[in-house]
mmCIF file of the N, C-alpha and C atoms, coordinates in Angstrom:
data_MODEL
# 
_entry.id   MODEL 
# 
loop_
_atom_site.group_PDB 
_atom_site.id 
_atom_site.type_symbol 
_atom_site.label_atom_id 
_atom_site.label_alt_id 
_atom_site.label_comp_id 
_atom_site.label_asym_id 
_atom_site.label_entity_id 
_atom_site.label_seq_id 
_atom_site.pdbx_PDB_ins_code 
_atom_site.Cartn_x 
_atom_site.Cartn_y 
_atom_site.Cartn_z 
_atom_site.occupancy 
_atom_site.B_iso_or_equiv 
_atom_site.pdbx_formal_charge 
_atom_site.auth_seq_id 
_atom_site.auth_comp_id 
_atom_site.auth_asym_id 
_atom_site.auth_atom_id 
_atom_site.pdbx_PDB_model_num 
ATOM 1   N N  . MET A 1 1  ? 16.165 144.111 12.355  1.00 0.00 ? 1  MET A N  1 
ATOM 2   C CA . MET A 1 1  ? 16.054 145.071 11.273  1.00 0.00 ? 1  MET A CA 1 
ATOM 3   C C  . MET A 1 1  ? 17.337 145.027 10.442  1.00 0.00 ? 1  MET A C  1 
ATOM 4   N N  . SER A 1 2  ? 17.226 144.811 9.145   1.00 0.00 ? 2  SER A N  1 
ATOM 5   C CA . SER A 1 2  ? 18.412 144.724 8.299   1.00 0.00 ? 2  SER A CA 1 
ATOM 6   C C  . SER A 1 2  ? 18.754 146.091 7.726   1.00 0.00 ? 2  SER A C  1 
ATOM 7   N N  . LYS A 1 3  ? 20.042 146.281 7.470   1.00 0.00 ? 3  LYS A N  1 
ATOM 8   C CA . LYS A 1 3  ? 20.494 147.524 6.863   1.00 0.00 ? 3  LYS A CA 1 
ATOM 9   C C  . LYS A 1 3  ? 20.166 147.510 5.380   1.00 0.00 ? 3  LYS A C  1 
ATOM 10  N N  . ARG A 1 4  ? 19.880 148.631 4.848   1.00 0.00 ? 4  ARG A N  1 
ATOM 11  C CA . ARG A 1 4  ? 19.668 148.750 3.416   1.00 0.00 ? 4  ARG A CA 1 
ATOM 12  C C  . ARG A 1 4  ? 20.900 149.406 2.822   1.00 0.00 ? 4  ARG A C  1 
ATOM 13  N N  . TYR A 1 5  ? 21.466 148.756 1.834   1.00 0.00 ? 5  TYR A N  1 
ATOM 14  C CA . TYR A 1 5  ? 22.682 149.264 1.216   1.00 0.00 ? 5  TYR A CA 1 
ATOM 15  C C  . TYR A 1 5  ? 22.365 149.852 -0.147  1.00 0.00 ? 5  TYR A C  1 
ATOM 16  N N  . SER A 1 6  ? 23.015 150.937 -0.465  1.00 0.00 ? 6  SER A N  1 
ATOM 17  C CA . SER A 1 6  ? 22.874 151.571 -1.767  1.00 0.00 ? 6  SER A CA 1 
ATOM 18  C C  . SER A 1 6  ? 24.076 151.230 -2.626  1.00 0.00 ? 6  SER A C  1 
ATOM 19  N N  . ARG A 1 7  ? 23.900 151.338 -3.898  1.00 0.00 ? 7  ARG A N  1 
ATOM 20  C CA . ARG A 1 7  ? 25.012 151.098 -4.819  1.00 0.00 ? 7  ARG A CA 1 
ATOM 21  C C  . ARG A 1 7  ? 25.990 152.262 -4.762  1.00 0.00 ? 7  ARG A C  1 
ATOM 22  N N  . LEU A 1 8  ? 27.256 151.948 -4.938  1.00 0.00 ? 8  LEU A N  1 
ATOM 23  C CA . LEU A 1 8  ? 28.263 153.004 -5.026  1.00 0.00 ? 8  LEU A CA 1 
ATOM 24  C C  . LEU A 1 8  ? 28.138 153.698 -6.371  1.00 0.00 ? 8  LEU A C  1 
ATOM 25  N N  . THR A 1 9  ? 28.267 154.994 -6.367  1.00 0.00 ? 9  THR A N  1 
ATOM 26  C CA . THR A 1 9  ? 28.172 155.749 -7.617  1.00 0.00 ? 9  THR A CA 1 
ATOM 27  C C  . THR A 1 9  ? 29.495 156.399 -7.995  1.00 0.00 ? 9  THR A C  1 
ATOM 28  N N  . GLU A 1 10 ? 30.468 156.322 -7.103  1.00 0.00 ? 10 GLU A N  1 
ATOM 29  C CA . GLU A 1 10 ? 31.801 156.870 -7.375  1.00 0.00 ? 10 GLU A CA 1 
ATOM 30  C C  . GLU A 1 10 ? 32.816 156.067 -6.573  1.00 0.00 ? 10 GLU A C  1 
ATOM 31  N N  . PRO A 1 11 ? 34.055 156.042 -7.033  1.00 0.00 ? 11 PRO A N  1 
ATOM 32  C CA . PRO A 1 11 ? 35.056 155.227 -6.328  1.00 0.00 ? 11 PRO A CA 1 
ATOM 33  C C  . PRO A 1 11 ? 35.407 155.801 -4.957  1.00 0.00 ? 11 PRO A C  1 
ATOM 34  N N  . LEU A 1 12 ? 35.768 154.896 -4.050  1.00 0.00 ? 12 LEU A N  1 
ATOM 35  C CA . LEU A 1 12 ? 36.217 155.269 -2.710  1.00 0.00 ? 12 LEU A CA 1 
ATOM 36  C C  . LEU A 1 12 ? 37.616 154.720 -2.492  1.00 0.00 ? 12 LEU A C  1 
ATOM 37  N N  . VAL A 1 13 ? 38.449 155.453 -1.773  1.00 0.00 ? 13 VAL A N  1 
ATOM 38  C CA . VAL A 1 13 ? 39.771 154.977 -1.374  1.00 0.00 ? 13 VAL A CA 1 
ATOM 39  C C  . VAL A 1 13 ? 39.909 155.141 0.132   1.00 0.00 ? 13 VAL A C  1 
ATOM 40  N N  . ARG A 1 14 ? 40.721 154.283 0.711   1.00 0.00 ? 14 ARG A N  1 
ATOM 41  C CA . ARG A 1 14 ? 40.947 154.338 2.150   1.00 0.00 ? 14 ARG A CA 1 
ATOM 42  C C  . ARG A 1 14 ? 41.988 155.406 2.447   1.00 0.00 ? 14 ARG A C  1 
ATOM 43  N N  . ASP A 1 15 ? 41.648 156.278 3.375   1.00 0.00 ? 15 ASP A N  1 
ATOM 44  C CA . ASP A 1 15 ? 42.538 157.342 3.834   1.00 0.00 ? 15 ASP A CA 1 
ATOM 45  C C  . ASP A 1 15 ? 42.632 157.189 5.345   1.00 0.00 ? 15 ASP A C  1 
ATOM 46  N N  . GLY A 1 16 ? 43.643 156.455 5.811   1.00 0.00 ? 16 GLY A N  1 
ATOM 47  C CA . GLY A 1 16 ? 43.723 156.108 7.222   1.00 0.00 ? 16 GLY A CA 1 
ATOM 48  C C  . GLY A 1 16 ? 42.672 155.056 7.519   1.00 0.00 ? 16 GLY A C  1 
ATOM 49  N N  . ASN A 1 17 ? 41.771 155.351 8.445   1.00 0.00 ? 17 ASN A N  1 
ATOM 50  C CA . ASN A 1 17 ? 40.684 154.432 8.782   1.00 0.00 ? 17 ASN A CA 1 
ATOM 51  C C  . ASN A 1 17 ? 39.371 154.796 8.097   1.00 0.00 ? 17 ASN A C  1 
ATOM 52  N N  . GLU A 1 18 ? 39.395 155.810 7.267   1.00 0.00 ? 18 GLU A N  1 
ATOM 53  C CA . GLU A 1 18 ? 38.177 156.304 6.625   1.00 0.00 ? 18 GLU A CA 1 
ATOM 54  C C  . GLU A 1 18 ? 38.200 156.040 5.122   1.00 0.00 ? 18 GLU A C  1 
ATOM 55  N N  . LEU A 1 19 ? 37.016 155.905 4.546   1.00 0.00 ? 19 LEU A N  1 
ATOM 56  C CA . LEU A 1 19 ? 36.878 155.854 3.099   1.00 0.00 ? 19 LEU A CA 1 
ATOM 57  C C  . LEU A 1 19 ? 36.458 157.229 2.624   1.00 0.00 ? 19 LEU A C  1 
ATOM 58  N N  . ARG A 1 20 ? 37.061 157.663 1.526   1.00 0.00 ? 20 ARG A N  1 
ATOM 59  C CA . ARG A 1 20 ? 36.701 158.967 0.971   1.00 0.00 ? 20 ARG A CA 1 
ATOM 60  C C  . ARG A 1 20 ? 36.509 158.842 -0.533  1.00 0.00 ? 20 ARG A C  1 
ATOM 61  N N  . VAL A 1 21 ? 35.740 159.749 -1.083  1.00 0.00 ? 21 VAL A N  1 
ATOM 62  C CA . VAL A 1 21 ? 35.486 159.779 -2.520  1.00 0.00 ? 21 VAL A CA 1 
ATOM 63  C C  . VAL A 1 21 ? 36.780 160.145 -3.242  1.00 0.00 ? 21 VAL A C  1 
ATOM 64  N N  . ALA A 1 22 ? 37.021 159.469 -4.366  1.00 0.00 ? 22 ALA A N  1 
ATOM 65  C CA . ALA A 1 22 ? 38.222 159.720 -5.160  1.00 0.00 ? 22 ALA A CA 1 
ATOM 66  C C  . ALA A 1 22 ? 37.852 159.754 -6.640  1.00 0.00 ? 22 ALA A C  1 
ATOM 67  N N  . THR A 1 23 ? 38.775 160.242 -7.448  1.00 0.00 ? 23 THR A N  1 
ATOM 68  C CA . THR A 1 23 ? 38.582 160.170 -8.895  1.00 0.00 ? 23 THR A CA 1 
ATOM 69  C C  . THR A 1 23 ? 38.883 158.738 -9.347  1.00 0.00 ? 23 THR A C  1 
ATOM 70  N N  . TRP A 1 24 ? 38.430 158.394 -10.544 1.00 0.00 ? 24 TRP A N  1 
ATOM 71  C CA . TRP A 1 24 ? 38.729 157.064 -11.063 1.00 0.00 ? 24 TRP A CA 1 
ATOM 72  C C  . TRP A 1 24 ? 40.226 156.869 -11.241 1.00 0.00 ? 24 TRP A C  1 
ATOM 73  N N  . ASP A 1 25 ? 40.924 157.894 -11.704 1.00 0.00 ? 25 ASP A N  1 
ATOM 74  C CA . ASP A 1 25 ? 42.377 157.783 -11.871 1.00 0.00 ? 25 ASP A CA 1 
ATOM 75  C C  . ASP A 1 25 ? 43.062 157.500 -10.543 1.00 0.00 ? 25 ASP A C  1 
ATOM 76  N N  . GLU A 1 26 ? 42.672 158.201 -9.489  1.00 0.00 ? 26 GLU A N  1 
ATOM 77  C CA . GLU A 1 26 ? 43.274 157.978 -8.178  1.00 0.00 ? 26 GLU A CA 1 
ATOM 78  C C  . GLU A 1 26 ? 42.956 156.575 -7.659  1.00 0.00 ? 26 GLU A C  1 
ATOM 79  N N  . ALA A 1 27 ? 41.702 156.148 -7.811  1.00 0.00 ? 27 ALA A N  1 
ATOM 80  C CA . ALA A 1 27 ? 41.308 154.822 -7.333  1.00 0.00 ? 27 ALA A CA 1 
ATOM 81  C C  . ALA A 1 27 ? 42.069 153.718 -8.067  1.00 0.00 ? 27 ALA A C  1 
ATOM 82  N N  . LEU A 1 28 ? 42.229 153.855 -9.370  1.00 0.00 ? 28 LEU A N  1 
ATOM 83  C CA . LEU A 1 28 ? 42.975 152.851 -10.140 1.00 0.00 ? 28 LEU A CA 1 
ATOM 84  C C  . LEU A 1 28 ? 44.457 152.860 -9.762  1.00 0.00 ? 28 LEU A C  1 
ATOM 85  N N  . ASP A 1 29 ? 45.003 154.035 -9.489  1.00 0.00 ? 29 ASP A N  1 
ATOM 86  C CA . ASP A 1 29 ? 46.402 154.110 -9.029  1.00 0.00 ? 29 ASP A CA 1 
ATOM 87  C C  . ASP A 1 29 ? 46.572 153.409 -7.687  1.00 0.00 ? 29 ASP A C  1 
ATOM 88  N N  . VAL A 1 30 ? 45.640 153.607 -6.768  1.00 0.00 ? 30 VAL A N  1 
ATOM 89  C CA . VAL A 1 30 ? 45.697 152.952 -5.459  1.00 0.00 ? 30 VAL A CA 1 
ATOM 90  C C  . VAL A 1 30 ? 45.619 151.436 -5.632  1.00 0.00 ? 30 VAL A C  1 
ATOM 91  N N  . ALA A 1 31 ? 44.717 150.968 -6.497  1.00 0.00 ? 31 ALA A N  1 
ATOM 92  C CA . ALA A 1 31 ? 44.591 149.524 -6.740  1.00 0.00 ? 31 ALA A CA 1 
ATOM 93  C C  . ALA A 1 31 ? 45.872 148.964 -7.346  1.00 0.00 ? 31 ALA A C  1 
ATOM 94  N N  . ALA A 1 32 ? 46.446 149.661 -8.323  1.00 0.00 ? 32 ALA A N  1 
ATOM 95  C CA . ALA A 1 32 ? 47.678 149.197 -8.964  1.00 0.00 ? 32 ALA A CA 1 
ATOM 96  C C  . ALA A 1 32 ? 48.822 149.134 -7.955  1.00 0.00 ? 32 ALA A C  1 
ATOM 97  N N  . LYS A 1 33 ? 48.938 150.130 -7.093  1.00 0.00 ? 33 LYS A N  1 
ATOM 98  C CA . LYS A 1 33 ? 49.975 150.111 -6.058  1.00 0.00 ? 33 LYS A CA 1 
ATOM 99  C C  . LYS A 1 33 ? 49.780 148.942 -5.104  1.00 0.00 ? 33 LYS A C  1 
ATOM 100 N N  . GLY A 1 34 ? 48.518 148.608 -4.797  1.00 0.00 ? 34 GLY A N  1 
ATOM 101 C CA . GLY A 1 34 ? 48.239 147.458 -3.939  1.00 0.00 ? 34 GLY A CA 1 
ATOM 102 C C  . GLY A 1 34 ? 48.694 146.152 -4.584  1.00 0.00 ? 34 GLY A C  1 
ATOM 103 N N  . PHE A 1 35 ? 48.438 145.999 -5.882  1.00 0.00 ? 35 PHE A N  1 
ATOM 104 C CA . PHE A 1 35 ? 48.907 144.806 -6.596  1.00 0.00 ? 35 PHE A CA 1 
ATOM 105 C C  . PHE A 1 35 ? 50.430 144.742 -6.607  1.00 0.00 ? 35 PHE A C  1 
ATOM 106 N N  . LEU A 1 36 ? 51.089 145.871 -6.866  1.00 0.00 ? 36 LEU A N  1 
ATOM 107 C CA . LEU A 1 36 ? 52.554 145.900 -6.867  1.00 0.00 ? 36 LEU A CA 1 
ATOM 108 C C  . LEU A 1 36 ? 53.120 145.563 -5.491  1.00 0.00 ? 36 LEU A C  1 
ATOM 109 N N  . ARG A 1 37 ? 52.493 146.079 -4.441  1.00 0.00 ? 37 ARG A N  1 
ATOM 110 C CA . ARG A 1 37 ? 52.940 145.780 -3.081  1.00 0.00 ? 37 ARG A CA 1 
ATOM 111 C C  . ARG A 1 37 ? 52.782 144.293 -2.776  1.00 0.00 ? 37 ARG A C  1 
ATOM 112 N N  . ALA A 1 38 ? 51.652 143.714 -3.155  1.00 0.00 ? 38 ALA A N  1 
ATOM 113 C CA . ALA A 1 38 ? 51.429 142.278 -2.936  1.00 0.00 ? 38 ALA A CA 1 
ATOM 114 C C  . ALA A 1 38 ? 52.452 141.454 -3.698  1.00 0.00 ? 38 ALA A C  1 
ATOM 115 N N  . LYS A 1 39 ? 52.743 141.855 -4.931  1.00 0.00 ? 39 LYS A N  1 
ATOM 116 C CA . LYS A 1 39 ? 53.720 141.116 -5.738  1.00 0.00 ? 39 LYS A CA 1 
ATOM 117 C C  . LYS A 1 39 ? 55.110 141.194 -5.123  1.00 0.00 ? 39 LYS A C  1 
ATOM 118 N N  . SER A 1 40 ? 55.485 142.356 -4.622  1.00 0.00 ? 40 SER A N  1 
ATOM 119 C CA . SER A 1 40 ? 56.815 142.520 -4.034  1.00 0.00 ? 40 SER A CA 1 
ATOM 120 C C  . SER A 1 40 ? 56.957 141.780 -2.705  1.00 0.00 ? 40 SER A C  1 
ATOM 121 N N  . GLN A 1 41 ? 55.822 141.433 -2.094  1.00 0.00 ? 41 GLN A N  1 
ATOM 122 C CA . GLN A 1 41 ? 55.848 140.729 -0.809  1.00 0.00 ? 41 GLN A CA 1 
ATOM 123 C C  . GLN A 1 41 ? 55.565 139.235 -0.958  1.00 0.00 ? 41 GLN A C  1 
ATOM 124 N N  . GLY A 1 42 ? 55.747 138.705 -2.171  1.00 0.00 ? 42 GLY A N  1 
ATOM 125 C CA . GLY A 1 42 ? 55.610 137.270 -2.366  1.00 0.00 ? 42 GLY A CA 1 
ATOM 126 C C  . GLY A 1 42 ? 54.226 136.814 -2.761  1.00 0.00 ? 42 GLY A C  1 
ATOM 127 N N  . ALA A 1 43 ? 53.652 137.448 -3.763  1.00 0.00 ? 43 ALA A N  1 
ATOM 128 C CA . ALA A 1 43 ? 52.296 137.111 -4.190  1.00 0.00 ? 43 ALA A CA 1 
ATOM 129 C C  . ALA A 1 43 ? 52.166 135.684 -4.692  1.00 0.00 ? 43 ALA A C  1 
ATOM 130 N N  . GLU A 1 44 ? 53.277 135.074 -5.118  1.00 0.00 ? 44 GLU A N  1 
ATOM 131 C CA . GLU A 1 44 ? 53.183 133.702 -5.625  1.00 0.00 ? 44 GLU A CA 1 
ATOM 132 C C  . GLU A 1 44 ? 52.677 132.737 -4.555  1.00 0.00 ? 44 GLU A C  1 
ATOM 133 N N  . ASN A 1 45 ? 52.838 133.089 -3.295  1.00 0.00 ? 45 ASN A N  1 
ATOM 134 C CA . ASN A 1 45 ? 52.349 132.248 -2.204  1.00 0.00 ? 45 ASN A CA 1 
ATOM 135 C C  . ASN A 1 45 ? 51.161 132.843 -1.455  1.00 0.00 ? 45 ASN A C  1 
ATOM 136 N N  . SER A 1 46 ? 50.964 134.145 -1.549  1.00 0.00 ? 46 SER A N  1 
ATOM 137 C CA . SER A 1 46 ? 49.951 134.788 -0.718  1.00 0.00 ? 46 SER A CA 1 
ATOM 138 C C  . SER A 1 46 ? 48.764 135.341 -1.502  1.00 0.00 ? 46 SER A C  1 
ATOM 139 N N  . PHE A 1 47 ? 48.800 135.258 -2.806  1.00 0.00 ? 47 PHE A N  1 
ATOM 140 C CA . PHE A 1 47 ? 47.763 135.864 -3.635  1.00 0.00 ? 47 PHE A CA 1 
ATOM 141 C C  . PHE A 1 47 ? 47.048 134.779 -4.412  1.00 0.00 ? 47 PHE A C  1 
ATOM 142 N N  . GLY A 1 48 ? 45.750 134.894 -4.552  1.00 0.00 ? 48 GLY A N  1 
ATOM 143 C CA . GLY A 1 48 ? 44.991 133.918 -5.312  1.00 0.00 ? 48 GLY A CA 1 
ATOM 144 C C  . GLY A 1 48 ? 43.690 134.498 -5.803  1.00 0.00 ? 48 GLY A C  1 
ATOM 145 N N  . ILE A 1 49 ? 42.964 133.677 -6.542  1.00 0.00 ? 49 ILE A N  1 
ATOM 146 C CA . ILE A 1 49 ? 41.678 134.115 -7.068  1.00 0.00 ? 49 ILE A CA 1 
ATOM 147 C C  . ILE A 1 49 ? 40.706 132.951 -7.025  1.00 0.00 ? 49 ILE A C  1 
ATOM 148 N N  . PHE A 1 50 ? 39.457 133.277 -6.788  1.00 0.00 ? 50 PHE A N  1 
ATOM 149 C CA . PHE A 1 50 ? 38.380 132.293 -6.849  1.00 0.00 ? 50 PHE A CA 1 
ATOM 150 C C  . PHE A 1 50 ? 37.444 132.748 -7.943  1.00 0.00 ? 50 PHE A C  1 
ATOM 151 N N  . SER A 1 51 ? 37.168 131.862 -8.875  1.00 0.00 ? 51 SER A N  1 
ATOM 152 C CA . SER A 1 51 ? 36.336 132.192 -10.016 1.00 0.00 ? 51 SER A CA 1 
ATOM 153 C C  . SER A 1 51 ? 35.022 131.426 -9.939  1.00 0.00 ? 51 SER A C  1 
ATOM 154 N N  . CYS A 1 52 ? 34.096 131.767 -10.799 1.00 0.00 ? 52 CYS A N  1 
ATOM 155 C CA . CYS A 1 52 ? 32.764 131.165 -10.748 1.00 0.00 ? 52 CYS A CA 1 
ATOM 156 C C  . CYS A 1 52 ? 32.372 130.603 -12.111 1.00 0.00 ? 52 CYS A C  1 
ATOM 157 N N  . SER A 1 53 ? 31.684 129.479 -12.087 1.00 0.00 ? 53 SER A N  1 
ATOM 158 C CA . SER A 1 53 ? 31.246 128.858 -13.330 1.00 0.00 ? 53 SER A CA 1 
ATOM 159 C C  . SER A 1 53 ? 30.162 129.674 -14.025 1.00 0.00 ? 53 SER A C  1 
ATOM 160 N N  . LYS A 1 54 ? 29.550 130.610 -13.314 1.00 0.00 ? 54 LYS A N  1 
ATOM 161 C CA . LYS A 1 54 ? 28.522 131.449 -13.931 1.00 0.00 ? 54 LYS A CA 1 
ATOM 162 C C  . LYS A 1 54 ? 29.124 132.638 -14.676 1.00 0.00 ? 54 LYS A C  1 
ATOM 163 N N  . ALA A 1 55 ? 30.420 132.860 -14.494 1.00 0.00 ? 55 ALA A N  1 
ATOM 164 C CA . ALA A 1 55 ? 31.099 133.909 -15.250 1.00 0.00 ? 55 ALA A CA 1 
ATOM 165 C C  . ALA A 1 55 ? 31.352 133.394 -16.665 1.00 0.00 ? 55 ALA A C  1 
ATOM 166 N N  . THR A 1 56 ? 31.625 134.301 -17.563 1.00 0.00 ? 56 THR A N  1 
ATOM 167 C CA . THR A 1 56 ? 31.898 133.886 -18.943 1.00 0.00 ? 56 THR A CA 1 
ATOM 168 C C  . THR A 1 56 ? 33.256 133.187 -19.026 1.00 0.00 ? 56 THR A C  1 
ATOM 169 N N  . ASN A 1 57 ? 33.446 132.381 -20.049 1.00 0.00 ? 57 ASN A N  1 
ATOM 170 C CA . ASN A 1 57 ? 34.740 131.741 -20.279 1.00 0.00 ? 57 ASN A CA 1 
ATOM 171 C C  . ASN A 1 57 ? 35.830 132.789 -20.436 1.00 0.00 ? 57 ASN A C  1 
ATOM 172 N N  . GLU A 1 58 ? 35.490 133.890 -21.095 1.00 0.00 ? 58 GLU A N  1 
ATOM 173 C CA . GLU A 1 58 ? 36.471 134.951 -21.313 1.00 0.00 ? 58 GLU A CA 1 
ATOM 174 C C  . GLU A 1 58 ? 36.919 135.579 -19.994 1.00 0.00 ? 58 GLU A C  1 
ATOM 175 N N  . LEU A 1 59 ? 35.974 135.825 -19.088 1.00 0.00 ? 59 LEU A N  1 
ATOM 176 C CA . LEU A 1 59 ? 36.324 136.404 -17.787 1.00 0.00 ? 59 LEU A CA 1 
ATOM 177 C C  . LEU A 1 59 ? 37.171 135.432 -16.971 1.00 0.00 ? 59 LEU A C  1 
ATOM 178 N N  . ASN A 1 60 ? 36.793 134.161 -16.968 1.00 0.00 ? 60 ASN A N  1 
ATOM 179 C CA . ASN A 1 60 ? 37.589 133.158 -16.249 1.00 0.00 ? 60 ASN A CA 1 
ATOM 180 C C  . ASN A 1 60 ? 38.991 133.053 -16.838 1.00 0.00 ? 60 ASN A C  1 
ATOM 181 N N  . PHE A 1 61 ? 39.103 133.097 -18.164 1.00 0.00 ? 61 PHE A N  1 
ATOM 182 C CA . PHE A 1 61 ? 40.416 133.035 -18.817 1.00 0.00 ? 61 PHE A CA 1 
ATOM 183 C C  . PHE A 1 61 ? 41.268 134.235 -18.421 1.00 0.00 ? 61 PHE A C  1 
ATOM 184 N N  . LEU A 1 62 ? 40.691 135.439 -18.506 1.00 0.00 ? 62 LEU A N  1 
ATOM 185 C CA . LEU A 1 62 ? 41.452 136.643 -18.157 1.00 0.00 ? 62 LEU A CA 1 
ATOM 186 C C  . LEU A 1 62 ? 41.854 136.655 -16.688 1.00 0.00 ? 62 LEU A C  1 
ATOM 187 N N  . SER A 1 63 ? 40.989 136.157 -15.820 1.00 0.00 ? 63 SER A N  1 
ATOM 188 C CA . SER A 1 63 ? 41.305 136.107 -14.387 1.00 0.00 ? 63 SER A CA 1 
ATOM 189 C C  . SER A 1 63 ? 42.517 135.221 -14.129 1.00 0.00 ? 63 SER A C  1 
ATOM 190 N N  . GLN A 1 64 ? 42.507 134.006 -14.679 1.00 0.00 ? 64 GLN A N  1 
ATOM 191 C CA . GLN A 1 64 ? 43.639 133.102 -14.446 1.00 0.00 ? 64 GLN A CA 1 
ATOM 192 C C  . GLN A 1 64 ? 44.887 133.625 -15.130 1.00 0.00 ? 64 GLN A C  1 
ATOM 193 N N  . LYS A 1 65 ? 44.751 134.273 -16.281 1.00 0.00 ? 65 LYS A N  1 
ATOM 194 C CA . LYS A 1 65 ? 45.915 134.830 -16.981 1.00 0.00 ? 65 LYS A CA 1 
ATOM 195 C C  . LYS A 1 65 ? 46.541 135.950 -16.147 1.00 0.00 ? 65 LYS A C  1 
ATOM 196 N N  . PHE A 1 66 ? 45.708 136.804 -15.552 1.00 0.00 ? 66 PHE A N  1 
ATOM 197 C CA . PHE A 1 66 ? 46.204 137.889 -14.707 1.00 0.00 ? 66 PHE A CA 1 
ATOM 198 C C  . PHE A 1 66 ? 46.968 137.330 -13.503 1.00 0.00 ? 66 PHE A C  1 
ATOM 199 N N  . ILE A 1 67 ? 46.381 136.360 -12.815 1.00 0.00 ? 67 ILE A N  1 
ATOM 200 C CA . ILE A 1 67 ? 47.018 135.798 -11.625 1.00 0.00 ? 67 ILE A CA 1 
ATOM 201 C C  . ILE A 1 67 ? 48.348 135.147 -11.982 1.00 0.00 ? 67 ILE A C  1 
ATOM 202 N N  . ARG A 1 68 ? 48.378 134.403 -13.073 1.00 0.00 ? 68 ARG A N  1 
ATOM 203 C CA . ARG A 1 68 ? 49.610 133.689 -13.453 1.00 0.00 ? 68 ARG A CA 1 
ATOM 204 C C  . ARG A 1 68 ? 50.684 134.614 -13.998 1.00 0.00 ? 68 ARG A C  1 
ATOM 205 N N  . THR A 1 69 ? 50.326 135.488 -14.935 1.00 0.00 ? 69 THR A N  1 
ATOM 206 C CA . THR A 1 69 ? 51.352 136.286 -15.607 1.00 0.00 ? 69 THR A CA 1 
ATOM 207 C C  . THR A 1 69 ? 51.719 137.568 -14.870 1.00 0.00 ? 69 THR A C  1 
ATOM 208 N N  . VAL A 1 70 ? 50.747 138.239 -14.273 1.00 0.00 ? 70 VAL A N  1 
ATOM 209 C CA . VAL A 1 70 ? 51.028 139.510 -13.597 1.00 0.00 ? 70 VAL A CA 1 
ATOM 210 C C  . VAL A 1 70 ? 51.462 139.290 -12.157 1.00 0.00 ? 70 VAL A C  1 
ATOM 211 N N  . MET A 1 71 ? 50.703 138.467 -11.420 1.00 0.00 ? 71 MET A N  1 
ATOM 212 C CA . MET A 1 71 ? 50.993 138.278 -10.002 1.00 0.00 ? 71 MET A CA 1 
ATOM 213 C C  . MET A 1 71 ? 51.954 137.121 -9.744  1.00 0.00 ? 71 MET A C  1 
ATOM 214 N N  . GLY A 1 72 ? 52.169 136.248 -10.724 1.00 0.00 ? 72 GLY A N  1 
ATOM 215 C CA . GLY A 1 72 ? 53.122 135.149 -10.559 1.00 0.00 ? 72 GLY A CA 1 
ATOM 216 C C  . GLY A 1 72 ? 52.615 134.034 -9.655  1.00 0.00 ? 72 GLY A C  1 
ATOM 217 N N  . SER A 1 73 ? 51.305 133.878 -9.549  1.00 0.00 ? 73 SER A N  1 
ATOM 218 C CA . SER A 1 73 ? 50.731 132.882 -8.657  1.00 0.00 ? 73 SER A CA 1 
ATOM 219 C C  . SER A 1 73 ? 49.940 131.845 -9.444  1.00 0.00 ? 73 SER A C  1 
ATOM 220 N N  . ASN A 1 74 ? 49.943 130.618 -8.964  1.00 0.00 ? 74 ASN A N  1 
ATOM 221 C CA . ASN A 1 74 ? 49.101 129.571 -9.534  1.00 0.00 ? 74 ASN A CA 1 
ATOM 222 C C  . ASN A 1 74 ? 47.938 129.245 -8.610  1.00 0.00 ? 74 ASN A C  1 
ATOM 223 N N  . ASN A 1 75 ? 47.661 130.105 -7.642  1.00 0.00 ? 75 ASN A N  1 
ATOM 224 C CA . ASN A 1 75 ? 46.586 129.871 -6.672  1.00 0.00 ? 75 ASN A CA 1 
ATOM 225 C C  . ASN A 1 75 ? 45.257 130.285 -7.285  1.00 0.00 ? 75 ASN A C  1 
ATOM 226 N N  . ILE A 1 76 ? 44.668 129.365 -8.025  1.00 0.00 ? 76 ILE A N  1 
ATOM 227 C CA . ILE A 1 76 ? 43.408 129.625 -8.736  1.00 0.00 ? 76 ILE A CA 1 
ATOM 228 C C  . ILE A 1 76 ? 42.440 128.522 -8.358  1.00 0.00 ? 76 ILE A C  1 
ATOM 229 N N  . ASP A 1 77 ? 41.228 128.892 -7.968  1.00 0.00 ? 77 ASP A N  1 
ATOM 230 C CA . ASP A 1 77 ? 40.217 127.906 -7.653  1.00 0.00 ? 77 ASP A CA 1 
ATOM 231 C C  . ASP A 1 77 ? 38.907 128.356 -8.291  1.00 0.00 ? 77 ASP A C  1 
ATOM 232 N N  . SER A 1 78 ? 37.988 127.431 -8.392  1.00 0.00 ? 78 SER A N  1 
ATOM 233 C CA . SER A 1 78 ? 36.722 127.733 -9.043  1.00 0.00 ? 78 SER A CA 1 
ATOM 234 C C  . SER A 1 78 ? 35.631 126.823 -8.485  1.00 0.00 ? 78 SER A C  1 
ATOM 235 N N  . CYS A 1 79 ? 34.422 127.320 -8.532  1.00 0.00 ? 79 CYS A N  1 
ATOM 236 C CA . CYS A 1 79 ? 33.301 126.490 -8.106  1.00 0.00 ? 79 CYS A CA 1 
ATOM 237 C C  . CYS A 1 79 ? 32.928 125.486 -9.200  1.00 0.00 ? 79 CYS A C  1 
ATOM 238 N N  . ASN A 1 80 ? 33.627 125.498 -10.323 1.00 0.00 ? 80 ASN A N  1 
ATOM 239 C CA . ASN A 1 80 ? 33.383 124.537 -11.392 1.00 0.00 ? 80 ASN A CA 1 
ATOM 240 C C  . ASN A 1 80 ? 33.578 123.110 -10.925 1.00 0.00 ? 80 ASN A C  1 
ATOM 241 N N  . ARG A 1 81 ? 34.452 122.897 -9.960  1.00 0.00 ? 81 ARG A N  1 
ATOM 242 C CA . ARG A 1 81 ? 34.803 121.547 -9.540  1.00 0.00 ? 81 ARG A CA 1 
ATOM 243 C C  . ARG A 1 81 ? 33.867 120.991 -8.480  1.00 0.00 ? 81 ARG A C  1 
ATOM 244 N N  . THR A 1 82 ? 32.908 121.780 -7.996  1.00 0.00 ? 82 THR A N  1 
ATOM 245 C CA . THR A 1 82 ? 32.020 121.294 -6.941  1.00 0.00 ? 82 THR A CA 1 
ATOM 246 C C  . THR A 1 82 ? 30.781 120.652 -7.489  1.00 0.00 ? 82 THR A C  1 
# 
């Protein structure tokens, strides 16, 4: 028997071992702090992104631009090469 999953209708943040409902502002702050923490711990070697050829050119461009300029990493891969 497979589980049936519903779509999320509001953001969730981790509070200890639990997920709890949060405001969008709080969720975005948590995400931004996570990116800053990763960057301060050497994101150029530990952070990367995998992109898809089915995404738009604009999304792929913004993804690689974010990884290179914000996170300082060149770890970018894509299913375009397969």
